[in-house]
All heavy atoms as TSV, in Angstrom:
chain	resi	resn	atom	element	x	y	z
A	1	MET	N	N	-60.549	61.213	-88.848
A	1	MET	CA	C	-61.536	60.952	-87.813
A	1	MET	C	C	-62.877	60.735	-88.481
A	1	MET	O	O	-63.229	61.415	-89.426
A	1	MET	CB	C	-61.631	62.116	-86.841
A	1	MET	CG	C	-62.715	61.897	-85.794
A	1	MET	SD	S	-62.839	63.170	-84.549
A	1	MET	CE	C	-64.020	64.236	-85.304
A	2	GLY	N	N	-63.604	59.794	-87.958
A	2	GLY	CA	C	-64.963	59.555	-88.407
A	2	GLY	C	C	-65.918	59.781	-87.255
A	2	GLY	O	O	-65.586	59.514	-86.099
A	3	ARG	N	N	-67.076	60.283	-87.580
A	3	ARG	CA	C	-68.101	60.531	-86.555
A	3	ARG	C	C	-69.449	60.176	-87.163
A	3	ARG	O	O	-69.828	60.718	-88.193
A	3	ARG	CB	C	-68.084	61.981	-86.124
A	3	ARG	CG	C	-69.151	62.319	-85.115
A	3	ARG	CD	C	-69.087	63.745	-84.739
A	3	ARG	NE	N	-68.034	63.862	-83.735
A	3	ARG	CZ	C	-67.848	64.929	-82.991
A	3	ARG	NH1	N	-68.587	65.984	-83.155
A	3	ARG	NH2	N	-66.897	64.939	-82.086
A	4	ILE	N	N	-70.147	59.254	-86.510
A	4	ILE	CA	C	-71.456	58.817	-86.980
A	4	ILE	C	C	-72.450	59.018	-85.853
A	4	ILE	O	O	-72.208	58.595	-84.712
A	4	ILE	CB	C	-71.427	57.326	-87.397
A	4	ILE	CG1	C	-70.408	57.119	-88.516
A	4	ILE	CG2	C	-72.811	56.865	-87.812
A	4	ILE	CD1	C	-70.150	55.673	-88.856
A	5	LYS	N	N	-73.574	59.644	-86.158
A	5	LYS	CA	C	-74.648	59.844	-85.179
A	5	LYS	C	C	-75.761	58.857	-85.481
A	5	LYS	O	O	-76.290	58.825	-86.591
A	5	LYS	CB	C	-75.180	61.269	-85.260
A	5	LYS	CG	C	-74.157	62.304	-84.876
A	5	LYS	CD	C	-74.727	63.700	-84.992
A	5	LYS	CE	C	-73.642	64.716	-84.653
A	5	LYS	NZ	N	-74.158	66.094	-84.754
A	6	GLN	N	N	-76.099	58.033	-84.488
A	6	GLN	CA	C	-77.148	57.023	-84.618
A	6	GLN	C	C	-77.828	56.825	-83.283
A	6	GLN	O	O	-77.150	56.686	-82.264
A	6	GLN	CB	C	-76.570	55.677	-85.060
A	6	GLN	CG	C	-76.028	55.644	-86.455
A	6	GLN	CD	C	-77.107	55.545	-87.494
A	6	GLN	OE1	O	-78.065	54.789	-87.344
A	6	GLN	NE2	N	-76.956	56.308	-88.550
A	7	GLY	N	N	-79.144	56.785	-83.258
A	7	GLY	CA	C	-79.900	56.430	-82.060
A	7	GLY	C	C	-79.613	57.300	-80.846
A	7	GLY	O	O	-79.717	56.822	-79.723
A	8	GLY	N	N	-79.252	58.550	-81.046
A	8	GLY	CA	C	-78.958	59.435	-79.931
A	8	GLY	C	C	-77.529	59.324	-79.407
A	8	GLY	O	O	-77.186	59.942	-78.406
A	9	TYR	N	N	-76.702	58.538	-80.079
A	9	TYR	CA	C	-75.316	58.338	-79.677
A	9	TYR	C	C	-74.403	58.859	-80.780
A	9	TYR	O	O	-74.783	58.921	-81.942
A	9	TYR	CB	C	-75.009	56.853	-79.458
A	9	TYR	CG	C	-75.813	56.231	-78.360
A	9	TYR	CD1	C	-77.041	55.631	-78.620
A	9	TYR	CD2	C	-75.349	56.231	-77.042
A	9	TYR	CE1	C	-77.784	55.064	-77.608
A	9	TYR	CE2	C	-76.090	55.661	-76.030
A	9	TYR	CZ	C	-77.308	55.089	-76.315
A	9	TYR	OH	O	-78.045	54.533	-75.317
A	10	ILE	N	N	-73.180	59.168	-80.418
A	10	ILE	CA	C	-72.146	59.518	-81.380
A	10	ILE	C	C	-71.075	58.446	-81.297
A	10	ILE	O	O	-70.623	58.095	-80.205
A	10	ILE	CB	C	-71.538	60.905	-81.082
A	10	ILE	CG1	C	-72.608	61.985	-81.212
A	10	ILE	CG2	C	-70.359	61.183	-82.017
A	10	ILE	CD1	C	-72.145	63.357	-80.758
A	11	PHE	N	N	-70.692	57.939	-82.451
A	11	PHE	CA	C	-69.652	56.917	-82.542
A	11	PHE	C	C	-68.472	57.559	-83.249
A	11	PHE	O	O	-68.576	57.923	-84.418
A	11	PHE	CB	C	-70.173	55.702	-83.308
A	11	PHE	CG	C	-71.376	55.077	-82.662
A	11	PHE	CD1	C	-72.655	55.486	-82.989
A	11	PHE	CD2	C	-71.218	54.099	-81.704
A	11	PHE	CE1	C	-73.768	54.923	-82.384
A	11	PHE	CE2	C	-72.321	53.520	-81.084
A	11	PHE	CZ	C	-73.600	53.940	-81.422
A	12	GLU	N	N	-67.352	57.710	-82.539
A	12	GLU	CA	C	-66.156	58.338	-83.095
A	12	GLU	C	C	-65.039	57.317	-83.238
A	12	GLU	O	O	-64.840	56.480	-82.358
A	12	GLU	CB	C	-65.641	59.453	-82.185
A	12	GLU	CG	C	-66.441	60.706	-82.223
A	12	GLU	CD	C	-65.791	61.821	-81.431
A	12	GLU	OE1	O	-64.915	61.556	-80.587
A	12	GLU	OE2	O	-66.182	62.965	-81.654
A	13	PHE	N	N	-64.315	57.436	-84.343
A	13	PHE	CA	C	-63.166	56.560	-84.559
A	13	PHE	C	C	-62.128	57.323	-85.359
A	13	PHE	O	O	-62.431	58.311	-86.021
A	13	PHE	CB	C	-63.579	55.283	-85.301
A	13	PHE	CG	C	-64.248	55.537	-86.622
A	13	PHE	CD1	C	-63.509	55.526	-87.787
A	13	PHE	CD2	C	-65.609	55.810	-86.695
A	13	PHE	CE1	C	-64.115	55.770	-89.011
A	13	PHE	CE2	C	-66.230	56.055	-87.909
A	13	PHE	CZ	C	-65.478	56.036	-89.069
A	14	TRP	N	N	-60.888	56.897	-85.257
A	14	TRP	CA	C	-59.785	57.528	-85.954
A	14	TRP	C	C	-59.055	56.493	-86.786
A	14	TRP	O	O	-58.650	55.452	-86.268
A	14	TRP	CB	C	-58.799	58.149	-84.964
A	14	TRP	CG	C	-59.315	59.385	-84.323
A	14	TRP	CD1	C	-59.100	60.675	-84.727
A	14	TRP	CD2	C	-60.129	59.472	-83.154
A	14	TRP	NE1	N	-59.741	61.546	-83.889
A	14	TRP	CE2	C	-60.381	60.833	-82.901
A	14	TRP	CE3	C	-60.688	58.537	-82.301
A	14	TRP	CZ2	C	-61.157	61.268	-81.845
A	14	TRP	CZ3	C	-61.466	58.964	-81.243
A	14	TRP	CH2	C	-61.680	60.325	-81.032
A	15	VAL	N	N	-58.891	56.787	-88.057
A	15	VAL	CA	C	-58.085	55.922	-88.919
A	15	VAL	C	C	-56.635	56.124	-88.500
A	15	VAL	O	O	-56.175	57.248	-88.345
A	15	VAL	CB	C	-58.287	56.295	-90.404
A	15	VAL	CG1	C	-57.356	55.490	-91.286
A	15	VAL	CG2	C	-59.740	56.104	-90.808
A	16	GLY	N	N	-55.920	55.055	-88.266
A	16	GLY	CA	C	-54.519	55.154	-87.851
A	16	GLY	C	C	-54.342	55.341	-86.358
A	16	GLY	O	O	-53.239	55.589	-85.893
A	17	ASP	N	N	-55.428	55.260	-85.571
A	17	ASP	CA	C	-55.326	55.353	-84.119
A	17	ASP	C	C	-54.611	54.107	-83.595
A	17	ASP	O	O	-54.443	53.124	-84.310
A	17	ASP	CB	C	-56.733	55.453	-83.523
A	17	ASP	CG	C	-56.757	55.959	-82.084
A	17	ASP	OD1	O	-55.693	56.332	-81.562
A	17	ASP	OD2	O	-57.849	55.982	-81.497
A	18	HIS	N	N	-54.229	54.134	-82.342
A	18	HIS	CA	C	-53.505	53.006	-81.747
A	18	HIS	C	C	-54.345	51.739	-81.784
A	18	HIS	O	O	-55.566	51.792	-81.712
A	18	HIS	CB	C	-53.112	53.345	-80.296
A	18	HIS	CG	C	-54.295	53.581	-79.408
A	18	HIS	ND1	N	-54.951	52.558	-78.770
A	18	HIS	CD2	C	-54.952	54.718	-79.081
A	18	HIS	CE1	C	-55.954	53.053	-78.058
A	18	HIS	NE2	N	-55.978	54.365	-78.237
A	19	PRO	N	N	-53.690	50.590	-81.941
A	19	PRO	CA	C	-54.411	49.314	-81.897
A	19	PRO	C	C	-54.866	49.025	-80.469
A	19	PRO	O	O	-54.261	49.547	-79.541
A	19	PRO	CB	C	-53.379	48.287	-82.350
A	19	PRO	CG	C	-52.129	49.007	-82.659
A	19	PRO	CD	C	-52.288	50.436	-82.278
A	20	PRO	N	N	-55.853	48.236	-80.270
A	20	PRO	CA	C	-56.715	47.598	-81.253
A	20	PRO	C	C	-57.716	48.597	-81.848
A	20	PRO	O	O	-58.000	49.634	-81.253
A	20	PRO	CB	C	-57.438	46.526	-80.437
A	20	PRO	CG	C	-57.506	47.086	-79.064
A	20	PRO	CD	C	-56.238	47.885	-78.889
A	21	ARG	N	N	-58.248	48.240	-82.999
A	21	ARG	CA	C	-59.240	49.081	-83.673
A	21	ARG	C	C	-60.462	49.209	-82.768
A	21	ARG	O	O	-61.006	48.206	-82.293
A	21	ARG	CB	C	-59.621	48.406	-84.993
A	21	ARG	CG	C	-60.209	49.305	-86.022
A	21	ARG	CD	C	-60.251	48.594	-87.365
A	21	ARG	NE	N	-61.101	47.433	-87.337
A	21	ARG	CZ	C	-62.325	47.375	-87.846
A	21	ARG	NH1	N	-62.826	48.408	-88.460
A	21	ARG	NH2	N	-63.025	46.269	-87.766
A	22	HIS	N	N	-60.895	50.435	-82.523
A	22	HIS	CA	C	-61.989	50.638	-81.566
A	22	HIS	C	C	-62.796	51.880	-81.918
A	22	HIS	O	O	-62.425	52.661	-82.785
A	22	HIS	CB	C	-61.427	50.767	-80.144
A	22	HIS	CG	C	-60.529	51.940	-79.955
A	22	HIS	ND1	N	-59.219	51.950	-80.396
A	22	HIS	CD2	C	-60.739	53.158	-79.411
A	22	HIS	CE1	C	-58.665	53.109	-80.107
A	22	HIS	NE2	N	-59.575	53.879	-79.515
A	23	VAL	N	N	-63.931	52.012	-81.242
A	23	VAL	CA	C	-64.825	53.151	-81.426
A	23	VAL	C	C	-65.141	53.734	-80.050
A	23	VAL	O	O	-65.238	53.003	-79.065
A	23	VAL	CB	C	-66.109	52.739	-82.178
A	23	VAL	CG1	C	-66.947	51.765	-81.377
A	23	VAL	CG2	C	-66.946	53.942	-82.558
A	24	HIS	N	N	-65.265	55.059	-80.004
A	24	HIS	CA	C	-65.661	55.755	-78.779
A	24	HIS	C	C	-67.160	55.997	-78.869
A	24	HIS	O	O	-67.647	56.510	-79.885
A	24	HIS	CB	C	-64.944	57.102	-78.669
A	24	HIS	CG	C	-63.461	56.975	-78.583
A	24	HIS	ND1	N	-62.749	57.403	-77.501
A	24	HIS	CD2	C	-62.550	56.456	-79.438
A	24	HIS	CE1	C	-61.458	57.164	-77.703
A	24	HIS	NE2	N	-61.327	56.586	-78.884
A	25	VAL	N	N	-67.903	55.640	-77.816
A	25	VAL	CA	C	-69.349	55.831	-77.781
A	25	VAL	C	C	-69.641	57.004	-76.850
A	25	VAL	O	O	-69.260	56.984	-75.676
A	25	VAL	CB	C	-70.073	54.562	-77.283
A	25	VAL	CG1	C	-71.580	54.771	-77.276
A	25	VAL	CG2	C	-69.698	53.351	-78.134
A	26	ILE	N	N	-70.318	58.026	-77.389
A	26	ILE	CA	C	-70.559	59.262	-76.652
A	26	ILE	C	C	-72.055	59.553	-76.631
A	26	ILE	O	O	-72.746	59.374	-77.637
A	26	ILE	CB	C	-69.809	60.430	-77.327
A	26	ILE	CG1	C	-68.309	60.131	-77.332
A	26	ILE	CG2	C	-70.123	61.761	-76.651
A	26	ILE	CD1	C	-67.505	61.013	-78.244
A	27	LYS	N	N	-72.544	60.017	-75.492
A	27	LYS	CA	C	-73.931	60.468	-75.368
A	27	LYS	C	C	-73.933	61.683	-74.458
A	27	LYS	O	O	-73.286	61.678	-73.408
A	27	LYS	CB	C	-74.825	59.377	-74.807
A	27	LYS	CG	C	-76.278	59.836	-74.743
A	27	LYS	CD	C	-77.213	58.689	-74.593
A	27	LYS	CE	C	-78.610	59.230	-74.466
A	27	LYS	NZ	N	-79.493	58.713	-75.453
A	28	ASP	N	N	-74.654	62.713	-74.856
A	28	ASP	CA	C	-74.737	63.952	-74.072
A	28	ASP	C	C	-73.350	64.498	-73.737
A	28	ASP	O	O	-73.078	64.893	-72.610
A	28	ASP	CB	C	-75.554	63.740	-72.799
A	28	ASP	CG	C	-76.977	63.314	-73.087
A	28	ASP	OD1	O	-77.531	63.743	-74.122
A	28	ASP	OD2	O	-77.547	62.559	-72.281
A	29	ARG	N	N	-72.454	64.447	-74.729
A	29	ARG	CA	C	-71.078	64.964	-74.621
A	29	ARG	C	C	-70.213	64.233	-73.593
A	29	ARG	O	O	-69.182	64.731	-73.165
A	29	ARG	CB	C	-71.084	66.457	-74.311
A	29	ARG	CG	C	-71.722	67.280	-75.383
A	29	ARG	CD	C	-71.622	68.734	-75.074
A	29	ARG	NE	N	-72.304	69.493	-76.118
A	29	ARG	CZ	C	-72.399	70.784	-76.101
A	29	ARG	NH1	N	-71.873	71.487	-75.131
A	29	ARG	NH2	N	-73.032	71.401	-77.057
A	30	LYS	N	N	-70.640	63.046	-73.185
A	30	LYS	CA	C	-69.860	62.257	-72.223
A	30	LYS	C	C	-69.491	60.910	-72.846
A	30	LYS	O	O	-70.315	60.264	-73.483
A	30	LYS	CB	C	-70.652	62.028	-70.945
A	30	LYS	CG	C	-70.907	63.311	-70.205
A	30	LYS	CD	C	-71.539	63.070	-68.875
A	30	LYS	CE	C	-71.763	64.431	-68.237
A	30	LYS	NZ	N	-72.277	64.357	-66.914
A	31	LEU	N	N	-68.243	60.514	-72.612
A	31	LEU	CA	C	-67.779	59.224	-73.105
A	31	LEU	C	C	-68.419	58.118	-72.276
A	31	LEU	O	O	-68.249	58.062	-71.058
A	31	LEU	CB	C	-66.248	59.127	-72.998
A	31	LEU	CG	C	-65.634	57.822	-73.452
A	31	LEU	CD1	C	-65.820	57.617	-74.941
A	31	LEU	CD2	C	-64.155	57.786	-73.091
A	32	LEU	N	N	-69.186	57.254	-72.951
A	32	LEU	CA	C	-69.809	56.119	-72.263
A	32	LEU	C	C	-68.912	54.895	-72.287
A	32	LEU	O	O	-68.865	54.141	-71.324
A	32	LEU	CB	C	-71.143	55.754	-72.921
A	32	LEU	CG	C	-72.249	56.791	-72.898
A	32	LEU	CD1	C	-73.484	56.232	-73.582
A	32	LEU	CD2	C	-72.566	57.194	-71.465
A	33	ALA	N	N	-68.236	54.696	-73.424
A	33	ALA	CA	C	-67.437	53.470	-73.557
A	33	ALA	C	C	-66.473	53.586	-74.726
A	33	ALA	O	O	-66.654	54.400	-75.621
A	33	ALA	CB	C	-68.356	52.272	-73.775
A	34	ARG	N	N	-65.456	52.730	-74.680
A	34	ARG	CA	C	-64.583	52.457	-75.823
A	34	ARG	C	C	-64.766	50.981	-76.119
A	34	ARG	O	O	-64.629	50.147	-75.219
A	34	ARG	CB	C	-63.123	52.751	-75.504
A	34	ARG	CG	C	-62.832	54.227	-75.428
A	34	ARG	CD	C	-61.361	54.548	-75.333
A	34	ARG	NE	N	-60.716	53.751	-74.294
A	34	ARG	CZ	C	-59.489	53.259	-74.392
A	34	ARG	NH1	N	-58.759	53.469	-75.445
A	34	ARG	NH2	N	-58.968	52.566	-73.397
A	35	VAL	N	N	-65.090	50.676	-77.360
A	35	VAL	CA	C	-65.426	49.303	-77.738
A	35	VAL	C	C	-64.488	48.836	-78.840
A	35	VAL	O	O	-64.379	49.488	-79.881
A	35	VAL	CB	C	-66.895	49.215	-78.225
A	35	VAL	CG1	C	-67.250	47.783	-78.576
A	35	VAL	CG2	C	-67.847	49.769	-77.185
A	36	GLU	N	N	-63.819	47.726	-78.590
A	36	GLU	CA	C	-62.947	47.133	-79.596
A	36	GLU	C	C	-63.805	46.535	-80.703
A	36	GLU	O	O	-64.785	45.835	-80.440
A	36	GLU	CB	C	-62.079	46.047	-78.959
A	36	GLU	CG	C	-61.064	45.475	-79.891
A	36	GLU	CD	C	-60.148	44.476	-79.221
A	36	GLU	OE1	O	-60.051	44.469	-77.978
A	36	GLU	OE2	O	-59.532	43.694	-79.954
A	37	LEU	N	N	-63.442	46.818	-81.947
A	37	LEU	CA	C	-64.232	46.359	-83.088
A	37	LEU	C	C	-63.782	44.979	-83.545
A	37	LEU	O	O	-63.307	44.781	-84.654
A	37	LEU	CB	C	-64.132	47.382	-84.230
A	37	LEU	CG	C	-64.697	48.756	-83.903
A	37	LEU	CD1	C	-64.462	49.713	-85.053
A	37	LEU	CD2	C	-66.159	48.686	-83.541
A	38	ASP	N	N	-63.961	44.019	-82.662
A	38	ASP	CA	C	-63.708	42.627	-83.011
A	38	ASP	C	C	-65.067	41.939	-83.114
A	38	ASP	O	O	-66.098	42.574	-82.951
A	38	ASP	CB	C	-62.792	41.947	-81.985
A	38	ASP	CG	C	-63.365	41.963	-80.574
A	38	ASP	OD1	O	-64.537	42.337	-80.384
A	38	ASP	OD2	O	-62.633	41.605	-79.638
A	39	GLU	N	N	-65.091	40.651	-83.380
A	39	GLU	CA	C	-66.378	39.965	-83.555
A	39	GLU	C	C	-67.215	39.921	-82.276
A	39	GLU	O	O	-68.425	39.771	-82.339
A	39	GLU	CB	C	-66.183	38.565	-84.115
A	39	GLU	CG	C	-65.518	37.587	-83.157
A	39	GLU	CD	C	-65.382	36.209	-83.747
A	39	GLU	OE1	O	-64.432	35.994	-84.514
A	39	GLU	OE2	O	-66.242	35.366	-83.434
A	40	HIS	N	N	-66.591	40.103	-81.107
A	40	HIS	CA	C	-67.317	40.049	-79.839
A	40	HIS	C	C	-67.633	41.429	-79.275
A	40	HIS	O	O	-68.286	41.530	-78.249
A	40	HIS	CB	C	-66.507	39.264	-78.801
A	40	HIS	CG	C	-66.161	37.888	-79.259
A	40	HIS	ND1	N	-67.097	36.908	-79.461
A	40	HIS	CD2	C	-64.964	37.339	-79.591
A	40	HIS	CE1	C	-66.501	35.817	-79.881
A	40	HIS	NE2	N	-65.198	36.048	-79.972
A	41	LEU	N	N	-67.142	42.496	-79.911
A	41	LEU	CA	C	-67.310	43.867	-79.420
A	41	LEU	C	C	-66.846	43.980	-77.970
A	41	LEU	O	O	-67.602	44.323	-77.067
A	41	LEU	CB	C	-68.751	44.345	-79.570
A	41	LEU	CG	C	-69.274	44.430	-80.998
A	41	LEU	CD1	C	-70.706	44.919	-81.005
A	41	LEU	CD2	C	-68.399	45.308	-81.859
A	42	THR	N	N	-65.592	43.699	-77.749
A	42	THR	CA	C	-64.995	43.704	-76.426
A	42	THR	C	C	-64.929	45.116	-75.863
A	42	THR	O	O	-64.474	46.041	-76.537
A	42	THR	CB	C	-63.564	43.120	-76.494
A	42	THR	OG1	O	-63.635	41.835	-77.102
A	42	THR	CG2	C	-62.950	43.012	-75.113
A	43	LEU	N	N	-65.392	45.289	-74.633
A	43	LEU	CA	C	-65.333	46.590	-73.979
A	43	LEU	C	C	-63.922	46.866	-73.501
A	43	LEU	O	O	-63.307	46.051	-72.831
A	43	LEU	CB	C	-66.276	46.627	-72.773
A	43	LEU	CG	C	-67.749	46.771	-73.088
A	43	LEU	CD1	C	-68.566	46.607	-71.817
A	43	LEU	CD2	C	-68.041	48.108	-73.725
A	44	MET	N	N	-63.422	48.044	-73.847
A	44	MET	CA	C	-62.114	48.479	-73.369
A	44	MET	C	C	-62.295	49.368	-72.144
A	44	MET	O	O	-61.400	49.468	-71.310
A	44	MET	CB	C	-61.388	49.258	-74.471
A	44	MET	CG	C	-61.119	48.431	-75.716
A	44	MET	SD	S	-60.502	49.407	-77.092
A	44	MET	CE	C	-58.892	49.871	-76.499
A	45	GLU	N	N	-63.454	50.024	-72.076
A	45	GLU	CA	C	-63.747	50.963	-70.990
A	45	GLU	C	C	-65.248	51.228	-71.003
A	45	GLU	O	O	-65.860	51.332	-72.061
A	45	GLU	CB	C	-62.983	52.261	-71.256
A	45	GLU	CG	C	-63.300	53.400	-70.344
A	45	GLU	CD	C	-62.564	54.673	-70.755
A	45	GLU	OE1	O	-61.593	54.620	-71.531
A	45	GLU	OE2	O	-62.985	55.722	-70.279
A	46	GLY	N	N	-65.873	51.353	-69.835
A	46	GLY	CA	C	-67.280	51.724	-69.739
A	46	GLY	C	C	-68.241	50.570	-69.943
A	46	GLY	O	O	-67.872	49.403	-69.862
A	47	LYS	N	N	-69.499	50.931	-70.231
A	47	LYS	CA	C	-70.569	49.950	-70.436
A	47	LYS	C	C	-71.419	50.387	-71.621
A	47	LYS	O	O	-71.564	51.572	-71.888
A	47	LYS	CB	C	-71.475	49.880	-69.209
A	47	LYS	CG	C	-70.814	49.341	-67.977
A	47	LYS	CD	C	-71.813	49.286	-66.828
A	47	LYS	CE	C	-71.126	48.764	-65.579
A	47	LYS	NZ	N	-72.050	48.690	-64.448
A	48	ILE	N	N	-72.002	49.390	-72.309
A	48	ILE	CA	C	-72.936	49.687	-73.388
A	48	ILE	C	C	-74.178	48.823	-73.225
A	48	ILE	O	O	-74.130	47.744	-72.651
A	48	ILE	CB	C	-72.319	49.475	-74.784
A	48	ILE	CG1	C	-71.870	48.028	-74.985
A	48	ILE	CG2	C	-71.199	50.455	-75.040
A	48	ILE	CD1	C	-71.465	47.697	-76.413
A	49	SER	N	N	-75.276	49.306	-73.769
A	49	SER	CA	C	-76.532	48.561	-73.740
A	49	SER	C	C	-76.611	47.646	-74.960
A	49	SER	O	O	-75.813	47.765	-75.901
A	49	SER	CB	C	-77.707	49.539	-73.759
A	49	SER	OG	O	-77.736	50.237	-74.996
A	50	GLY	N	N	-77.584	46.778	-74.951
A	50	GLY	CA	C	-77.814	45.914	-76.095
A	50	GLY	C	C	-78.146	46.724	-77.342
A	50	GLY	O	O	-77.777	46.348	-78.460
A	51	ARG	N	N	-78.842	47.834	-77.158
A	51	ARG	CA	C	-79.189	48.711	-78.279
A	51	ARG	C	C	-77.931	49.266	-78.948
A	51	ARG	O	O	-77.815	49.267	-80.174
A	51	ARG	CB	C	-80.068	49.845	-77.781
A	51	ARG	CG	C	-80.469	50.808	-78.852
A	51	ARG	CD	C	-81.407	51.866	-78.288
A	51	ARG	NE	N	-81.778	52.774	-79.350
A	51	ARG	CZ	C	-82.004	54.056	-79.190
A	51	ARG	NH1	N	-81.949	54.579	-77.978
A	51	ARG	NH2	N	-82.336	54.815	-80.192
A	52	VAL	N	N	-76.985	49.734	-78.140
A	52	VAL	CA	C	-75.733	50.268	-78.675
A	52	VAL	C	C	-74.951	49.159	-79.375
A	52	VAL	O	O	-74.393	49.363	-80.448
A	52	VAL	CB	C	-74.888	50.929	-77.564
A	52	VAL	CG1	C	-73.502	51.294	-78.065
A	52	VAL	CG2	C	-75.596	52.158	-77.020
A	53	ARG	N	N	-74.937	47.988	-78.786
A	53	ARG	CA	C	-74.241	46.836	-79.392
A	53	ARG	C	C	-74.809	46.544	-80.782
A	53	ARG	O	O	-74.070	46.335	-81.740
A	53	ARG	CB	C	-74.376	45.614	-78.482
A	53	ARG	CG	C	-73.653	44.386	-78.981
A	53	ARG	CD	C	-73.725	43.257	-77.968
A	53	ARG	NE	N	-73.029	43.583	-76.746
A	53	ARG	CZ	C	-71.714	43.429	-76.548
A	53	ARG	NH1	N	-70.970	42.948	-77.526
A	53	ARG	NH2	N	-71.166	43.733	-75.416
A	54	LYS	N	N	-76.143	46.581	-80.910
A	54	LYS	CA	C	-76.780	46.319	-82.202
A	54	LYS	C	C	-76.452	47.403	-83.217
A	54	LYS	O	O	-76.237	47.119	-84.398
A	54	LYS	CB	C	-78.293	46.189	-82.034
A	54	LYS	CG	C	-78.707	44.896	-81.386
A	54	LYS	CD	C	-80.193	44.794	-81.248
A	54	LYS	CE	C	-80.557	43.515	-80.513
A	54	LYS	NZ	N	-82.003	43.390	-80.322
A	55	ILE	N	N	-76.397	48.653	-82.781
A	55	ILE	CA	C	-76.043	49.749	-83.683
A	55	ILE	C	C	-74.611	49.557	-84.202
A	55	ILE	O	O	-74.356	49.684	-85.401
A	55	ILE	CB	C	-76.189	51.123	-82.989
A	55	ILE	CG1	C	-77.663	51.424	-82.712
A	55	ILE	CG2	C	-75.580	52.221	-83.854
A	55	ILE	CD1	C	-77.900	52.647	-81.827
A	56	ILE	N	N	-73.690	49.233	-83.291
A	56	ILE	CA	C	-72.293	49.028	-83.701
A	56	ILE	C	C	-72.193	47.855	-84.679
A	56	ILE	O	O	-71.500	47.944	-85.695
A	56	ILE	CB	C	-71.376	48.810	-82.485
A	56	ILE	CG1	C	-71.305	50.092	-81.651
A	56	ILE	CG2	C	-69.978	48.378	-82.928
A	56	ILE	CD1	C	-70.581	49.934	-80.327
A	57	GLN	N	N	-72.889	46.764	-84.386
A	57	GLN	CA	C	-72.854	45.603	-85.282
A	57	GLN	C	C	-73.373	45.961	-86.673
A	57	GLN	O	O	-72.808	45.560	-87.679
A	57	GLN	CB	C	-73.666	44.450	-84.692
A	57	GLN	CG	C	-73.008	43.810	-83.505
A	57	GLN	CD	C	-73.898	42.820	-82.786
A	57	GLN	OE1	O	-75.124	42.932	-82.812
A	57	GLN	NE2	N	-73.285	41.852	-82.131
A	58	ARG	N	N	-74.447	46.749	-86.726
A	58	ARG	CA	C	-75.006	47.163	-88.011
A	58	ARG	C	C	-74.023	48.067	-88.766
A	58	ARG	O	O	-73.807	47.901	-89.970
A	58	ARG	CB	C	-76.337	47.885	-87.822
A	58	ARG	CG	C	-77.002	48.257	-89.138
A	58	ARG	CD	C	-78.379	48.854	-88.968
A	58	ARG	NE	N	-78.466	49.876	-87.949
A	58	ARG	CZ	C	-78.063	51.135	-88.113
A	58	ARG	NH1	N	-77.535	51.523	-89.246
A	58	ARG	NH2	N	-78.186	52.014	-87.139
A	59	LEU	N	N	-73.399	49.006	-88.058
A	59	LEU	CA	C	-72.431	49.901	-88.689
A	59	LEU	C	C	-71.227	49.128	-89.219
A	59	LEU	O	O	-70.685	49.457	-90.274
A	59	LEU	CB	C	-71.975	50.987	-87.698
A	59	LEU	CG	C	-73.057	52.006	-87.295
A	59	LEU	CD1	C	-72.540	52.908	-86.187
A	59	LEU	CD2	C	-73.530	52.815	-88.489
A	60	MET	N	N	-70.809	48.102	-88.478
A	60	MET	CA	C	-69.694	47.264	-88.953
A	60	MET	C	C	-70.105	46.481	-90.196
A	60	MET	O	O	-69.335	46.390	-91.144
A	60	MET	CB	C	-69.241	46.319	-87.839
A	60	MET	CG	C	-68.488	47.001	-86.728
A	60	MET	SD	S	-68.071	45.893	-85.366
A	60	MET	CE	C	-66.964	44.749	-86.168
A	61	LYS	N	N	-71.326	45.931	-90.177
A	61	LYS	CA	C	-71.810	45.154	-91.314
A	61	LYS	C	C	-71.899	46.026	-92.571
A	61	LYS	O	O	-71.582	45.588	-93.672
A	61	LYS	CB	C	-73.171	44.547	-90.995
A	61	LYS	CG	C	-73.729	43.668	-92.076
A	61	LYS	CD	C	-75.027	43.043	-91.646
A	61	LYS	CE	C	-75.568	42.152	-92.751
A	61	LYS	NZ	N	-76.851	41.546	-92.381
A	62	GLU	N	N	-72.321	47.289	-92.395
A	62	GLU	CA	C	-72.431	48.224	-93.505
A	62	GLU	C	C	-71.068	48.857	-93.854
A	62	GLU	O	O	-70.988	49.699	-94.735
A	62	GLU	CB	C	-73.427	49.323	-93.162
A	62	GLU	CG	C	-74.847	48.810	-93.018
A	62	GLU	CD	C	-75.826	49.857	-92.521
A	62	GLU	OE1	O	-75.425	51.026	-92.316
A	62	GLU	OE2	O	-76.996	49.493	-92.325
A	63	GLU	N	N	-70.026	48.435	-93.136
A	63	GLU	CA	C	-68.649	48.902	-93.328
A	63	GLU	C	C	-68.526	50.416	-93.182
A	63	GLU	O	O	-67.744	51.071	-93.869
A	63	GLU	CB	C	-68.115	48.441	-94.689
A	63	GLU	CG	C	-68.028	46.934	-94.787
A	63	GLU	CD	C	-67.429	46.455	-96.085
A	63	GLU	OE1	O	-67.087	47.282	-96.952
A	63	GLU	OE2	O	-67.302	45.223	-96.242
A	64	LEU	N	N	-69.274	50.981	-92.240
A	64	LEU	CA	C	-69.184	52.409	-91.948
A	64	LEU	C	C	-68.159	52.712	-90.864
A	64	LEU	O	O	-67.693	53.836	-90.761
A	64	LEU	CB	C	-70.564	52.951	-91.550
A	64	LEU	CG	C	-71.610	52.891	-92.666
A	64	LEU	CD1	C	-72.978	53.304	-92.144
A	64	LEU	CD2	C	-71.198	53.761	-93.836
A	65	LEU	N	N	-67.849	51.716	-90.034
A	65	LEU	CA	C	-66.789	51.869	-89.035
A	65	LEU	C	C	-65.531	51.256	-89.630
A	65	LEU	O	O	-65.464	50.068	-89.878
A	65	LEU	CB	C	-67.156	51.152	-87.719
A	65	LEU	CG	C	-68.331	51.737	-86.960
A	65	LEU	CD1	C	-68.645	50.879	-85.749
A	65	LEU	CD2	C	-68.030	53.161	-86.531
A	66	LYS	N	N	-64.531	52.081	-89.858
A	66	LYS	CA	C	-63.325	51.604	-90.545
A	66	LYS	C	C	-62.182	51.486	-89.619
A	66	LYS	O	O	-61.663	52.164	-88.965
A	66	LYS	CB	C	-63.016	52.496	-91.706
A	66	LYS	CG	C	-64.198	52.531	-92.635
A	66	LYS	CD	C	-63.840	52.986	-93.992
A	66	LYS	CE	C	-65.090	53.005	-94.818
A	66	LYS	NZ	N	-65.059	52.592	-96.073
């Protein structure tokens, strides 16, 4: 399991979790969204802001989300 704290959010992911590859976005101990880590950041559940989208894109670019 990986857990990254950025911008007041927690991004959790599990290596070997079920496909598609995705990240859980959490704020204030509540799940806001599950986001598929493809080039379009497809939402699997919930909603995200543009700020969260930019954080995820940066983490992917830095290869911190595996």
